[in-house]
C-alpha positions in Angstrom: -32.3 -7.0 -1.7 -29.0 -8.8 -2.1 -27.1 -5.5 -2.3 -28.9 -4.1 0.8 -28.2 -7.2 2.8 -24.5 -7.1 1.9 -24.3 -3.4 2.9 -26.0 -4.2 6.2 -23.6 -7.1 6.9 -20.6 -4.9 6.1 -21.8 -2.1 8.5 -22.6 -4.5 11.4 -19.2 -6.1 11.0 -17.2 -2.9 11.1 -19.2 -0.5 13.3 -17.7 -2.2 16.4 -14.4 -0.6 15.4 -15.7 2.9 14.6 -14.6 4.4 17.9 -11.1 3.0 17.6 -10.9 4.1 13.9 -11.6 7.7 14.9 -9.1 7.5 17.7 -6.4 6.3 15.3 -7.3 9.2 12.9 -7.2 11.7 15.7 -3.8 10.5 17.0 -1.9 10.5 13.7 1.3 12.5 13.9 1.2 15.6 11.9 3.5 17.2 9.3 2.9 20.7 8.1 -0.5 20.8 9.9 -1.8 17.7 8.2 -2.0 14.1 9.4 0.9 12.0 8.1 -1.3 9.1 7.2 -5.0 8.3 7.6 -5.5 4.5 7.5 -7.8 3.6 4.6 -10.7 1.2 5.1 -9.6 0.8 8.7 -12.7 -0.9 10.2 -13.1 -3.1 7.1 -9.5 -4.2 7.4 -9.8 -5.3 11.0 -13.1 -7.1 10.3 -11.5 -8.9 7.3 -8.4 -9.9 9.3 -10.5 -11.4 12.1 -12.6 -13.5 9.7 -15.2 -14.2 12.4 -12.6 -14.9 15.1 -13.2 -13.5 18.6 -10.8 -10.4 18.9 -10.5 -11.0 22.7 -9.5 -14.6 22.3 -7.4 -14.4 19.1 -3.7 -14.8 19.7 -0.6 -15.4 17.6 1.4 -13.4 15.1 0.3 -11.1 12.4 2.4 -9.2 9.8 1.7 -5.7 8.6 3.9 -5.7 5.5 3.4 -2.0 4.7 3.3 -0.4 8.2 3.6 3.2 7.2 2.9 5.4 10.2 1.2 2.5 12.0 -2.5 3.3 11.7 -3.8 -0.1 10.8 -1.2 -1.7 13.2 -2.4 0.4 16.1 -6.1 -0.5 15.5 -5.3 -4.2 15.3 -3.3 -4.2 18.5 -6.0 -2.3 20.3 -8.8 -4.6 19.0 -7.0 -7.9 19.7 -5.2 -7.7 23.1 -3.5 -11.1 22.7 -2.2 -10.6 19.2 1.5 -9.8 18.4 2.5 -7.9 15.3 5.6 -7.9 13.1 5.6 -4.5 11.4 7.7 -4.2 8.3 8.2 -1.4 5.8 11.0 -0.5 3.4 10.9 3.1 4.4 13.0 3.8 7.6 11.2 7.2 8.1 7.8 5.4 8.2 9.1 2.8 10.7 10.4 5.6 12.9 6.9 7.2 13.0 5.3 3.8 13.6 7.7 3.1 16.5 6.6 6.4 18.2 2.9 5.4 17.7 3.2 1.8 18.7 5.9 1.9 21.4 3.5 1.6 24.3 2.5 -1.9 23.1 5.9 -3.1 24.2 7.1 -6.6 23.2 3.8 -7.2 21.3 5.4 -5.3 18.4 8.6 -5.8 16.4 9.6 -3.3 13.8 11.9 -4.3 11.0 12.9 -2.5 7.8 12.2 -4.9 4.9 10.9 -5.0 1.4 8.3 -7.6 0.4 10.9 -9.6 -1.3 12.8 -10.0 2.0 9.7 -10.9 4.1 10.3 -14.7 4.1 13.9 -14.1 5.4 12.7 -11.7 8.1 10.0 -14.0 9.4 12.4 -16.9 9.5 15.0 -14.8 11.3 12.4 -13.6 13.9 11.3 -17.2 14.6 7.7 -16.4 14.9 6.4 -19.4 12.9 3.0 -19.5 11.3 0.9 -16.4 11.0 -2.7 -15.6 11.8 -2.9 -12.7 9.3 -1.0 -10.6 6.8 -1.9 -7.1 5.6 -0.5 -5.2 2.6 -1.6 -1.6 2.1 0.0 -0.9 -1.3 1.0 2.3 -3.0 2.2 5.6 -1.7 1.0 7.3 1.5 0.8 10.9 2.8 4.2 10.4 4.5 5.6 10.5 0.9 3.3 12.9 -0.8 3.4 15.6 1.8 7.1 15.6 2.1 8.5 17.2 -1.0 12.1 16.3 -0.2 11.1 12.6 -0.9 10.4 13.5 -4.6 7.0 11.8 -5.0 4.8 14.9 -5.4 4.1 16.8 -8.6 2.4 19.6 -6.6 5.4 20.5 -4.4 9.0 20.9 -5.7 11.6 18.5 -4.6 14.4 16.3 -5.9 13.3 13.7 -8.5 13.8 10.7 -6.3 10.8 8.6 -5.4 12.7 5.9 -3.5 10.7 4.4 -0.6 13.8 2.5 0.5 16.7 5.1 0.3 19.3 2.4 -0.2 17.9 1.6 -3.7 20.3 2.6 -6.4 17.9 3.9 -9.1 16.0 7.1 -8.7 13.2 8.6 -10.9 15.7 11.1 -12.2 17.9 8.3 -13.6 14.9 6.8 -15.4 13.7 10.1 -16.8 17.1 11.2 -18.0 18.5 7.9 -19.3 15.8 5.6 -20.6 15.1 5.8 -24.3 11.9 7.2 -25.6 10.1 3.9 -26.4 10.9 2.5 -23.0 9.6 5.6 -21.3 6.4 5.4 -23.3 5.9 1.7 -22.4 6.5 2.5 -18.8 4.0 5.3 -18.7 1.4 3.3 -20.5 1.7 -0.1 -18.7 2.5 1.1 -15.2 0.5 4.4 -15.2 -2.4 3.6 -17.6 -1.4 6.8 -19.4 -3.0 6.8 -22.8 -0.9 9.8 -24.0 2.3 8.0 -23.0 4.1 8.5 -26.4 3.5 12.2 -26.5 4.8 12.6 -22.9 7.9 10.5 -23.6 8.7 12.5 -26.7 8.4 15.8 -24.8 10.6 14.5 -22.0 13.3 13.3 -24.4 13.2 16.7 -26.2 13.4 18.7 -23.0 16.3 16.7 -21.4 18.5 17.5 -24.4 18.6 21.0 -23.1 19.0 20.1 -19.4 18.6 17.0 -17.3 15.5 16.7 -15.1 16.5 17.0 -11.5 13.4 18.4 -9.8 9.8 17.2 -9.7 8.4 20.7 -10.6 10.4 20.7 -13.9 9.0 17.3 -14.9 5.4 18.2 -13.9 5.6 21.4 -15.8 6.9 19.7 -19.0 4.1 17.2 -18.9 1.5 19.9 -18.3 2.8 22.0 -21.2 3.0 18.9 -23.4 -0.7 18.0 -22.8 -1.9 21.6 -23.1 -2.7 22.0 -19.4 -5.9 20.1 -19.6 -8.5 20.9 -17.0 -10.1 18.4 -14.6 -9.7 17.1 -11.1 -6.6 15.0 -11.9 -3.3 16.7 -12.5 -1.9 15.8 -16.0 1.3 14.5 -14.4 -0.5 12.1 -12.0 -0.2 8.9 -14.1 3.4 9.6 -15.2 4.5 10.1 -11.6 2.7 6.9 -10.6 4.5 4.9 -13.3 7.9 6.3 -12.3 7.3 5.5 -8.6 6.3 1.9 -9.4 9.4 1.5 -11.6 11.8 3.0 -9.0 10.5 0.8 -6.2 9.9 -2.3 -8.4 6.4 -2.5 -7.0 5.0 -5.1 -9.4 7.8 -7.6 -8.6 7.8 -6.8 -4.9 4.0 -7.4 -4.6 4.1 -10.8 -6.1 6.9 -11.9 -3.8 5.0 -10.5 -0.8 1.9 -12.4 -1.7 3.9 -15.6 -2.1 5.5 -15.1 1.3 2.1 -14.6 2.9 0.8 -17.8 1.4 3.8 -19.7 2.6 3.7 -18.5 6.2 -0.1 -18.2 6.9 -1.6 -20.9 9.1 -4.9 -22.6 8.2 -7.6 -20.0 9.1 -5.1 -17.2 8.7 -6.2 -14.2 6.5 -4.5 -12.3 3.8 -5.9 -8.7 3.3 -4.6 -6.4 0.6 -5.5 -2.8 -0.2 -4.7 -1.7 -3.7 -5.0 1.7 -5.4 -3.7 0.9 -8.9 -5.6 -1.2 -11.4 -2.4 -3.1 -12.3 -1.6 -4.1 -8.8 -5.3 -5.0 -8.2 -5.2 -7.4 -11.2 -2.1 -9.1 -9.7 -3.9 -9.6 -6.4 -7.1 -10.7 -8.1 -5.3 -13.3 -10.2 -3.3 -14.6 -7.2 -6.5 -15.0 -5.2 -8.5 -16.6 -8.0 -5.7 -19.1 -8.6 -5.5 -20.0 -5.0 -9.3 -20.4 -4.6 -9.4 -22.6 -7.7 -6.7 -24.9 -6.3 -8.3 -25.0 -2.8 -5.5 -23.1 -1.1 -7.7 -20.2 -0.2 -11.3 -19.3 0.3 -12.7 -15.8 -0.3 -13.5 -13.7 2.8 -15.9 -11.4 0.8 -18.1 -11.6 -2.3 -16.4 -8.6 -3.9 -13.7 -6.1 -3.0 -14.6 -3.5 -0.4 -14.3 0.2 -1.3 -14.5 3.3 0.9 -17.9 4.7 2.0 -19.0 8.2 1.2 -18.2 9.2 4.7 -14.6 8.0 4.4 -14.2 9.7 1.1 -15.4 13.0 2.7 -12.7 12.7 5.3 -9.9 11.3 3.1 -10.1 11.9 -0.7 -6.9 10.0 -1.2 -8.9 6.8 -0.4 -11.0 7.2 -3.6 -9.4 4.4 -5.6 -8.8 1.9 -2.7 -10.0 -1.7 -3.0 -9.7 -4.3 -0.2 -9.5 -8.0 -1.0 -9.4 -10.7 1.6 -8.9 -14.5 1.5 -8.6 -17.2 4.2 -5.9 -19.9 4.1 -7.3 -23.4 3.9 -4.3 -25.5 3.3 -0.7 -25.4 4.7 2.5 -25.9 2.8 4.4 -27.7 5.6 6.1 -24.5 6.8 8.0 -25.0 10.1 6.2 -23.9 13.3 
């Protein structure tokens, strides 16, 4: 009975946004005939950010710290006509697309290029004071995977780059070609959950003696040959590429700094919502939340993380590992208004 009740409550809370969700999906800008980005758990995100507050009456500033192409941002602005939104992303291409999508909201939206580690500085510079909500949608999006020139995809050939912020100095090629074997193995194991990390690292080091890795296809092929081209739904290079992307963009460090910024700036009653796709980053979010709840800085907005429905997975297979966690701020830190 408990499980049925929880499912019923979840449905009733997010059904009111279903029309807007489908509109957002239908309006996504396309690249190569495919939507650039389908917002994951869209209705659930808005329901979580509202935390029981009336969307027609709610006002104040929210932050979308991973704006991407602007899907979640658009839905929030449509649902809450008095809300204003600071949209940040470290990827200038993403912000350009978001600007095209969100331009008609006028001065309700501000777009700023920023990493999570720079969020406190940006909020202070914008003079927007305490926040009513913060959203982080972590990981990589279709904007990166479907554009081979960005170097994230193991299925399409491109330069071995993987920088979300193109001003970063370190690329995936530099890691692959210059880190020693033990460091590569540790990276693949801890950041990619790759149990065959040592075998892959050894194959990479052996191959780079003949020629440096400059393209994604060469690295993906080396990993596939090393592992004997195993069958299955998941490409053998998936976890290695994930680990490299996380290292290039320092995702673990950036996440923690972003969570701390959200805690500092959220007003009492404000909501932090985080979508994670990687078990490591979900553990960081879970520990952060649990610590805050234990110390009475937060209260949970849900009994357990929300995951995509079967219907959403049918539409968007890339949502399959998504988890949404949400908490409500219950105590301020004396931040300036």
